[in-house]
py3Dmol code that shows the C-alpha trace and the ligand (Angstrom):
import py3Dmol

protein = """\
ATOM      1  CA  MET A   1    -104.449 -80.623  13.946  1.00  0.00           C
ATOM      2  CA  LYS A   2    -102.027 -78.505  11.964  1.00  0.00           C
ATOM      3  CA  PHE A   3    -101.373 -79.401   8.308  1.00  0.00           C
ATOM      4  CA  PHE A   4     -97.841 -79.275   6.956  1.00  0.00           C
ATOM      5  CA  VAL A   5     -97.282 -79.957   3.257  1.00  0.00           C
ATOM      6  CA  ASP A   6     -94.577 -82.508   2.476  1.00  0.00           C
ATOM      7  CA  THR A   7     -93.222 -81.077  -0.761  1.00  0.00           C
ATOM      8  CA  ALA A   8     -90.972 -78.463  -2.353  1.00  0.00           C
ATOM      9  CA  ASP A   9     -93.419 -77.925  -5.221  1.00  0.00           C
ATOM     10  CA  VAL A  10     -94.075 -74.199  -4.832  1.00  0.00           C
ATOM     11  CA  ALA A  11     -97.133 -74.158  -7.090  1.00  0.00           C
ATOM     12  CA  ALA A  12     -98.779 -76.928  -5.063  1.00  0.00           C
ATOM     13  CA  ILE A  13     -97.934 -75.162  -1.787  1.00  0.00           C
ATOM     14  CA  ALA A  14     -99.356 -71.878  -3.127  1.00  0.00           C
ATOM     15  CA  GLU A  15    -102.644 -73.530  -4.140  1.00  0.00           C
ATOM     16  CA  LEU A  16    -103.183 -75.075  -0.690  1.00  0.00           C
ATOM     17  CA  ASN A  17    -101.946 -71.954   1.074  1.00  0.00           C
ATOM     18  CA  GLU A  18    -104.643 -69.836  -0.593  1.00  0.00           C
ATOM     19  CA  LEU A  19    -107.236 -72.098   1.051  1.00  0.00           C
ATOM     20  CA  GLY A  20    -105.622 -71.741   4.480  1.00  0.00           C
ATOM     21  CA  MET A  21    -104.559 -75.401   4.463  1.00  0.00           C
ATOM     22  CA  VAL A  22    -100.850 -74.796   5.036  1.00  0.00           C
ATOM     23  CA  ASP A  23     -99.591 -74.372   8.599  1.00  0.00           C
ATOM     24  CA  GLY A  24     -96.042 -75.289   7.568  1.00  0.00           C
ATOM     25  CA  VAL A  25     -93.920 -77.222   5.074  1.00  0.00           C
ATOM     26  CA  THR A  26     -91.552 -80.176   5.369  1.00  0.00           C
ATOM     27  CA  THR A  27     -88.782 -81.078   2.947  1.00  0.00           C
ATOM     28  CA  ASN A  28     -86.006 -83.652   2.907  1.00  0.00           C
ATOM     29  CA  PRO A  29     -83.096 -84.424   0.541  1.00  0.00           C
ATOM     30  CA  SER A  30     -85.297 -86.691  -1.634  1.00  0.00           C
ATOM     31  CA  ILE A  31     -87.928 -83.957  -1.947  1.00  0.00           C
ATOM     32  CA  ILE A  32     -85.241 -81.430  -2.923  1.00  0.00           C
ATOM     33  CA  LEU A  33     -83.967 -83.868  -5.564  1.00  0.00           C
ATOM     34  CA  LYS A  34     -87.503 -84.280  -6.917  1.00  0.00           C
ATOM     35  CA  SER A  35     -87.946 -80.492  -7.130  1.00  0.00           C
ATOM     36  CA  GLY A  36     -84.827 -80.165  -9.299  1.00  0.00           C
ATOM     37  CA  ARG A  37     -84.110 -76.875  -7.493  1.00  0.00           C
ATOM     38  CA  ASP A  38     -81.253 -75.494  -5.395  1.00  0.00           C
ATOM     39  CA  ILE A  39     -82.032 -76.130  -1.692  1.00  0.00           C
ATOM     40  CA  LEU A  40     -81.262 -72.591  -0.504  1.00  0.00           C
ATOM     41  CA  GLU A  41     -83.210 -70.970  -3.327  1.00  0.00           C
ATOM     42  CA  VAL A  42     -86.344 -73.121  -3.199  1.00  0.00           C
ATOM     43  CA  THR A  43     -86.440 -73.106   0.618  1.00  0.00           C
ATOM     44  CA  LYS A  44     -86.255 -69.291   0.643  1.00  0.00           C
ATOM     45  CA  GLU A  45     -89.118 -69.112  -1.849  1.00  0.00           C
ATOM     46  CA  ILE A  46     -91.240 -71.407   0.335  1.00  0.00           C
ATOM     47  CA  CYS A  47     -90.368 -69.482   3.518  1.00  0.00           C
ATOM     48  CA  ASP A  48     -91.474 -66.215   1.884  1.00  0.00           C
ATOM     49  CA  MET A  49     -94.807 -67.772   0.903  1.00  0.00           C
ATOM     50  CA  VAL A  50     -95.728 -69.585   4.129  1.00  0.00           C
ATOM     51  CA  ASP A  51     -96.054 -68.114   7.631  1.00  0.00           C
ATOM     52  CA  GLY A  52     -95.428 -71.336   9.585  1.00  0.00           C
ATOM     53  CA  PRO A  53     -92.287 -73.435  10.050  1.00  0.00           C
ATOM     54  CA  VAL A  54     -90.485 -74.730   6.973  1.00  0.00           C
ATOM     55  CA  SER A  55     -88.311 -77.768   7.690  1.00  0.00           C
ATOM     56  CA  ALA A  56     -84.971 -77.982   5.867  1.00  0.00           C
ATOM     57  CA  GLU A  57     -82.804 -81.019   6.525  1.00  0.00           C
ATOM     58  CA  VAL A  58     -79.088 -81.216   7.287  1.00  0.00           C
ATOM     59  CA  VAL A  59     -77.094 -83.913   5.472  1.00  0.00           C
ATOM     60  CA  ALA A  60     -73.946 -84.188   7.623  1.00  0.00           C
ATOM     61  CA  LEU A  61     -73.547 -87.198   9.896  1.00  0.00           C
ATOM     62  CA  ASP A  62     -71.443 -85.791  12.755  1.00  0.00           C
ATOM     63  CA  ALA A  63     -72.852 -83.336  15.283  1.00  0.00           C
ATOM     64  CA  ASP A  64     -70.406 -80.468  14.633  1.00  0.00           C
ATOM     65  CA  SER A  65     -71.075 -80.504  10.892  1.00  0.00           C
ATOM     66  CA  MET A  66     -74.837 -80.828  11.467  1.00  0.00           C
ATOM     67  CA  ILE A  67     -74.683 -77.781  13.741  1.00  0.00           C
ATOM     68  CA  ALA A  68     -72.785 -75.791  11.072  1.00  0.00           C
ATOM     69  CA  GLU A  69     -75.257 -76.832   8.360  1.00  0.00           C
ATOM     70  CA  GLY A  70     -78.199 -76.103  10.664  1.00  0.00           C
ATOM     71  CA  ARG A  71     -76.939 -72.581  11.379  1.00  0.00           C
ATOM     72  CA  LYS A  72     -76.514 -71.951   7.641  1.00  0.00           C
ATOM     73  CA  LEU A  73     -80.041 -73.212   6.875  1.00  0.00           C
ATOM     74  CA  ALA A  74     -81.429 -71.037   9.693  1.00  0.00           C
ATOM     75  CA  GLU A  75     -80.029 -67.968   7.931  1.00  0.00           C
ATOM     76  CA  ILE A  76     -82.469 -68.525   5.054  1.00  0.00           C
ATOM     77  CA  ALA A  77     -85.446 -67.097   6.981  1.00  0.00           C
ATOM     78  CA  GLU A  78     -86.958 -66.617  10.436  1.00  0.00           C
ATOM     79  CA  ASN A  79     -89.402 -69.498   9.942  1.00  0.00           C
ATOM     80  CA  ILE A  80     -86.805 -72.172   9.159  1.00  0.00           C
ATOM     81  CA  CYS A  81     -87.076 -75.315  11.235  1.00  0.00           C
ATOM     82  CA  ILE A  82     -83.814 -77.269  11.170  1.00  0.00           C
ATOM     83  CA  LYS A  83     -84.380 -80.967  10.498  1.00  0.00           C
ATOM     84  CA  VAL A  84     -81.875 -83.431  11.966  1.00  0.00           C
ATOM     85  CA  PRO A  85     -81.958 -87.242  11.877  1.00  0.00           C
ATOM     86  CA  LEU A  86     -82.677 -89.260  14.988  1.00  0.00           C
ATOM     87  CA  THR A  87     -79.125 -90.458  15.591  1.00  0.00           C
ATOM     88  CA  TRP A  88     -76.984 -89.826  18.650  1.00  0.00           C
ATOM     89  CA  ASP A  89     -75.181 -87.041  16.758  1.00  0.00           C
ATOM     90  CA  GLY A  90     -78.525 -85.696  15.586  1.00  0.00           C
ATOM     91  CA  LEU A  91     -79.649 -85.451  19.218  1.00  0.00           C
ATOM     92  CA  LYS A  92     -76.440 -83.602  20.130  1.00  0.00           C
ATOM     93  CA  ALA A  93     -77.046 -81.152  17.273  1.00  0.00           C
ATOM     94  CA  CYS A  94     -80.680 -80.799  18.373  1.00  0.00           C
ATOM     95  CA  LYS A  95     -79.631 -79.893  21.908  1.00  0.00           C
ATOM     96  CA  VAL A  96     -77.113 -77.251  20.782  1.00  0.00           C
ATOM     97  CA  LEU A  97     -79.277 -75.688  18.063  1.00  0.00           C
ATOM     98  CA  SER A  98     -82.456 -75.644  20.163  1.00  0.00           C
ATOM     99  CA  SER A  99     -80.515 -74.001  23.013  1.00  0.00           C
ATOM    100  CA  GLU A 100     -79.578 -71.261  20.531  1.00  0.00           C
ATOM    101  CA  GLY A 101     -83.296 -70.623  19.985  1.00  0.00           C
ATOM    102  CA  HIS A 102     -83.745 -72.441  16.671  1.00  0.00           C
ATOM    103  CA  LYS A 103     -86.768 -74.615  15.885  1.00  0.00           C
ATOM    104  CA  LEU A 104     -85.797 -78.289  15.476  1.00  0.00           C
ATOM    105  CA  ASN A 105     -87.585 -81.131  13.703  1.00  0.00           C
ATOM    106  CA  VAL A 106     -86.072 -84.508  14.631  1.00  0.00           C
ATOM    107  CA  THR A 107     -86.803 -86.842  11.739  1.00  0.00           C
ATOM    108  CA  LEU A 108     -86.640 -90.541  10.856  1.00  0.00           C
ATOM    109  CA  CYS A 109     -88.222 -91.550  14.175  1.00  0.00           C
ATOM    110  CA  PHE A 110     -89.358 -95.175  14.304  1.00  0.00           C
ATOM    111  CA  SER A 111     -89.698 -95.881  18.039  1.00  0.00           C
ATOM    112  CA  ALA A 112     -91.229 -94.340  21.159  1.00  0.00           C
ATOM    113  CA  ASN A 113     -87.849 -94.395  22.899  1.00  0.00           C
ATOM    114  CA  GLN A 114     -86.334 -92.341  20.084  1.00  0.00           C
ATOM    115  CA  ALA A 115     -89.181 -89.850  20.510  1.00  0.00           C
ATOM    116  CA  LEU A 116     -88.533 -89.644  24.246  1.00  0.00           C
ATOM    117  CA  LEU A 117     -84.861 -88.808  23.621  1.00  0.00           C
ATOM    118  CA  ALA A 118     -85.776 -86.139  21.054  1.00  0.00           C
ATOM    119  CA  ALA A 119     -88.115 -84.421  23.518  1.00  0.00           C
ATOM    120  CA  LYS A 120     -85.405 -84.378  26.162  1.00  0.00           C
ATOM    121  CA  ALA A 121     -82.942 -82.925  23.612  1.00  0.00           C
ATOM    122  CA  GLY A 122     -85.289 -79.956  23.050  1.00  0.00           C
ATOM    123  CA  ALA A 123     -86.955 -80.905  19.753  1.00  0.00           C
ATOM    124  CA  THR A 124     -89.759 -78.606  18.623  1.00  0.00           C
ATOM    125  CA  PHE A 125     -91.200 -81.435  16.501  1.00  0.00           C
ATOM    126  CA  ILE A 126     -90.709 -85.195  16.440  1.00  0.00           C
ATOM    127  CA  SER A 127     -91.398 -86.876  13.097  1.00  0.00           C
ATOM    128  CA  PRO A 128     -92.524 -90.509  13.414  1.00  0.00           C
ATOM    129  CA  PHE A 129     -92.718 -92.064   9.917  1.00  0.00           C
ATOM    130  CA  ILE A 130     -96.044 -93.892   9.712  1.00  0.00           C
ATOM    131  CA  GLY A 131     -95.968 -95.093   6.098  1.00  0.00           C
ATOM    132  CA  ARG A 132     -92.480 -96.570   6.244  1.00  0.00           C
ATOM    133  CA  LEU A 133     -93.473 -98.643   9.307  1.00  0.00           C
ATOM    134  CA  ASP A 134     -96.629 -99.839   7.553  1.00  0.00           C
ATOM    135  CA  ASP A 135     -94.441-100.752   4.549  1.00  0.00           C
ATOM    136  CA  ILE A 136     -92.642-103.356   6.672  1.00  0.00           C
ATOM    137  CA  ASN A 137     -95.874-104.634   8.255  1.00  0.00           C
ATOM    138  CA  LEU A 138     -95.503-102.728  11.526  1.00  0.00           C
ATOM    139  CA  ASP A 139     -98.159-100.390  12.877  1.00  0.00           C
ATOM    140  CA  GLY A 140     -97.212 -96.764  12.289  1.00  0.00           C
ATOM    141  CA  MET A 141    -100.320 -95.490  14.022  1.00  0.00           C
ATOM    142  CA  GLU A 142     -99.524 -97.476  17.177  1.00  0.00           C
ATOM    143  CA  LEU A 143     -96.254 -95.531  17.347  1.00  0.00           C
ATOM    144  CA  ILE A 144     -98.119 -92.203  17.184  1.00  0.00           C
ATOM    145  CA  ALA A 145    -100.398 -93.386  20.029  1.00  0.00           C
ATOM    146  CA  ASP A 146     -97.422 -94.503  22.152  1.00  0.00           C
ATOM    147  CA  ILE A 147     -95.616 -91.185  21.707  1.00  0.00           C
ATOM    148  CA  ARG A 148     -98.816 -89.256  22.503  1.00  0.00           C
ATOM    149  CA  ALA A 149     -99.220 -91.220  25.757  1.00  0.00           C
ATOM    150  CA  ILE A 150     -95.573 -90.765  26.782  1.00  0.00           C
ATOM    151  CA  TYR A 151     -95.459 -87.037  26.002  1.00  0.00           C
ATOM    152  CA  ASP A 152     -98.751 -86.491  27.859  1.00  0.00           C
ATOM    153  CA  ASN A 153     -97.541 -88.514  30.874  1.00  0.00           C
ATOM    154  CA  TYR A 154     -94.680 -86.092  31.397  1.00  0.00           C
ATOM    155  CA  GLY A 155     -95.960 -82.870  29.852  1.00  0.00           C
ATOM    156  CA  PHE A 156     -93.358 -82.713  27.067  1.00  0.00           C
ATOM    157  CA  THR A 157     -94.106 -79.792  24.760  1.00  0.00           C
ATOM    158  CA  THR A 158     -92.429 -81.337  21.689  1.00  0.00           C
ATOM    159  CA  GLU A 159     -95.111 -81.545  19.002  1.00  0.00           C
ATOM    160  CA  ILE A 160     -95.888 -84.881  17.351  1.00  0.00           C
ATOM    161  CA  LEU A 161     -95.586 -84.410  13.591  1.00  0.00           C
ATOM    162  CA  ALA A 162     -97.068 -87.494  11.923  1.00  0.00           C
ATOM    163  CA  ALA A 163     -94.937 -88.012   8.796  1.00  0.00           C
ATOM    164  CA  SER A 164     -94.635 -90.402   5.868  1.00  0.00           C
ATOM    165  CA  ILE A 165     -98.388 -90.146   5.406  1.00  0.00           C
ATOM    166  CA  ARG A 166     -99.592 -92.050   2.375  1.00  0.00           C
ATOM    167  CA  ASN A 167    -103.399 -91.881   2.432  1.00  0.00           C
ATOM    168  CA  VAL A 168    -106.463 -90.157   3.859  1.00  0.00           C
ATOM    169  CA  ASN A 169    -106.959 -92.821   6.541  1.00  0.00           C
ATOM    170  CA  HIS A 170    -103.540 -91.928   7.945  1.00  0.00           C
ATOM    171  CA  MET A 171    -104.751 -88.309   8.254  1.00  0.00           C
ATOM    172  CA  LYS A 172    -107.957 -89.303  10.063  1.00  0.00           C
ATOM    173  CA  ASP A 173    -106.239 -91.758  12.409  1.00  0.00           C
ATOM    174  CA  ALA A 174    -103.464 -89.285  13.259  1.00  0.00           C
ATOM    175  CA  ALA A 175    -106.129 -86.675  14.078  1.00  0.00           C
ATOM    176  CA  LEU A 176    -108.106 -89.136  16.239  1.00  0.00           C
ATOM    177  CA  ILE A 177    -105.018 -90.097  18.229  1.00  0.00           C
ATOM    178  CA  GLY A 178    -104.129 -86.453  18.736  1.00  0.00           C
ATOM    179  CA  ALA A 179    -101.022 -85.885  16.638  1.00  0.00           C
ATOM    180  CA  ASP A 180    -100.308 -82.149  16.827  1.00  0.00           C
ATOM    181  CA  VAL A 181     -99.375 -81.938  13.149  1.00  0.00           C
ATOM    182  CA  ALA A 182     -99.607 -84.139  10.072  1.00  0.00           C
ATOM    183  CA  THR A 183     -97.373 -83.618   7.069  1.00  0.00           C
ATOM    184  CA  ALA A 184     -98.691 -85.024   3.825  1.00  0.00           C
ATOM    185  CA  PRO A 185     -98.173 -84.687   0.088  1.00  0.00           C
ATOM    186  CA  PRO A 186    -100.578 -82.214  -1.576  1.00  0.00           C
ATOM    187  CA  SER A 187    -102.393 -85.126  -3.297  1.00  0.00           C
ATOM    188  CA  VAL A 188    -103.378 -86.655   0.071  1.00  0.00           C
ATOM    189  CA  ILE A 189    -104.623 -83.334   1.464  1.00  0.00           C
ATOM    190  CA  LYS A 190    -106.726 -82.761  -1.657  1.00  0.00           C
ATOM    191  CA  ALA A 191    -108.049 -86.348  -1.570  1.00  0.00           C
ATOM    192  CA  MET A 192    -109.525 -85.634   1.885  1.00  0.00           C
ATOM    193  CA  ALA A 193    -112.240 -83.596   0.122  1.00  0.00           C
ATOM    194  CA  SER A 194    -113.405 -86.549  -1.986  1.00  0.00           C
ATOM    195  CA  HIS A 195    -116.224 -88.960  -1.249  1.00  0.00           C
ATOM    196  CA  VAL A 196    -118.053 -91.177  -3.720  1.00  0.00           C
ATOM    197  CA  LEU A 197    -121.415 -90.278  -2.138  1.00  0.00           C
ATOM    198  CA  THR A 198    -120.649 -86.561  -2.491  1.00  0.00           C
ATOM    199  CA  ASP A 199    -120.090 -87.090  -6.230  1.00  0.00           C
ATOM    200  CA  LYS A 200    -123.201 -89.252  -6.567  1.00  0.00           C
ATOM    201  CA  GLY A 201    -125.369 -86.840  -4.574  1.00  0.00           C
ATOM    202  CA  LEU A 202    -124.189 -83.843  -6.549  1.00  0.00           C
ATOM    203  CA  GLU A 203    -124.916 -85.589  -9.827  1.00  0.00           C
ATOM    204  CA  ALA A 204    -128.499 -86.355  -8.708  1.00  0.00           C
ATOM    205  CA  PHE A 205    -129.078 -82.786  -7.476  1.00  0.00           C
ATOM    206  CA  LEU A 206    -127.847 -81.329 -10.762  1.00  0.00           C
ATOM    207  CA  LYS A 207    -130.098 -83.628 -12.806  1.00  0.00           C
ATOM    208  CA  ASP A 208    -133.153 -82.516 -10.794  1.00  0.00           C
ATOM    209  CA  TRP A 209    -132.104 -78.884 -11.013  1.00  0.00           C
ATOM    210  CA  GLU A 210    -131.968 -79.122 -14.803  1.00  0.00           C
ATOM    211  CA  LYS A 211    -135.577 -80.381 -14.755  1.00  0.00           C
ATOM    212  CA  THR A 212    -136.730 -77.270 -12.848  1.00  0.00           C
ATOM    213  CA  GLY A 213    -135.633 -75.130 -15.804  1.00  0.00           C
ATOM    214  CA  GLN A 214    -134.500 -72.446 -13.304  1.00  0.00           C
ATOM    215  CA  LYS A 215    -131.300 -70.401 -13.096  1.00  0.00           C
ATOM    216  CA  ILE A 216    -129.643 -68.755 -10.103  1.00  0.00           C
ATOM    217  CA  LEU A 217    -127.594 -66.299 -12.184  1.00  0.00           C
TER     218      LEU A 217
END
"""
ligand_1 = """\
12
E4P
C -91.396 -85.831 6.586
O -90.871 -84.885 7.088
C -90.767 -86.671 5.567
O -90.119 -85.812 4.681
C -91.755 -87.474 4.761
O -93.020 -87.487 5.382
C -91.266 -88.831 4.369
O -92.282 -89.485 3.651
P -92.025 -90.790 2.764
O -91.823 -91.957 3.675
O -93.269 -90.936 1.952
O -90.806 -90.514 1.933
"""
view = py3Dmol.view(width=600, height=400)
view.addModel(protein, "pdb")
view.setStyle({"model": 0}, {"cartoon": {"style": "trace"}})
view.addModel(ligand_1, "xyz")
view.setStyle({"model": 1}, {"stick": {}})
view.zoomTo()
view.show()
């Protein structure tokens, strides 16, 4: 499973990138707001740092304006992935922009039928939002499983990008179901390394090591 980082925090991306944990980056208007940076400037900086796709989201609501915004965002760098919302106009923009050879991430997906439409419109990635479904007591992971089954039934090549990931269990479950990509905040990716028994075991080993009176260096 590929890891995308869901942030515009360049320092956090750089830290994970050094470890080979970054296969791409996703942003959205809220993430840009949080960064306090200019969208074109910060996106360019991220694109220069990361080899994989960097999603930058359009904000227009009608297809023609989305297409114009998408083309402008695509000028930032070769690895830009244009993010459009899963609306009828978003699908129209997806079709046109993907036909031009751009990478498209269709976002704000909350149903399997929406995912089916995005695949037919030429999306490179579909972004089902797990956490936001869980927030309203629906099962985000069931949606990932449904999309996986539908895409596999028909051989769609659109990649399932599990989004709105809130915790390490979301990462594990998305991997078990076979999501192609998971995008998560840096804190969730780092939390995957933690286990209480790792900490406890290490503490015990270090206590015993001290008793040996030895040194490695
Ligand atoms: C993904 O592309 C989205 O930007 C993101 O995962 C949304 O996450 P949230 O529901 O935590 O805002």
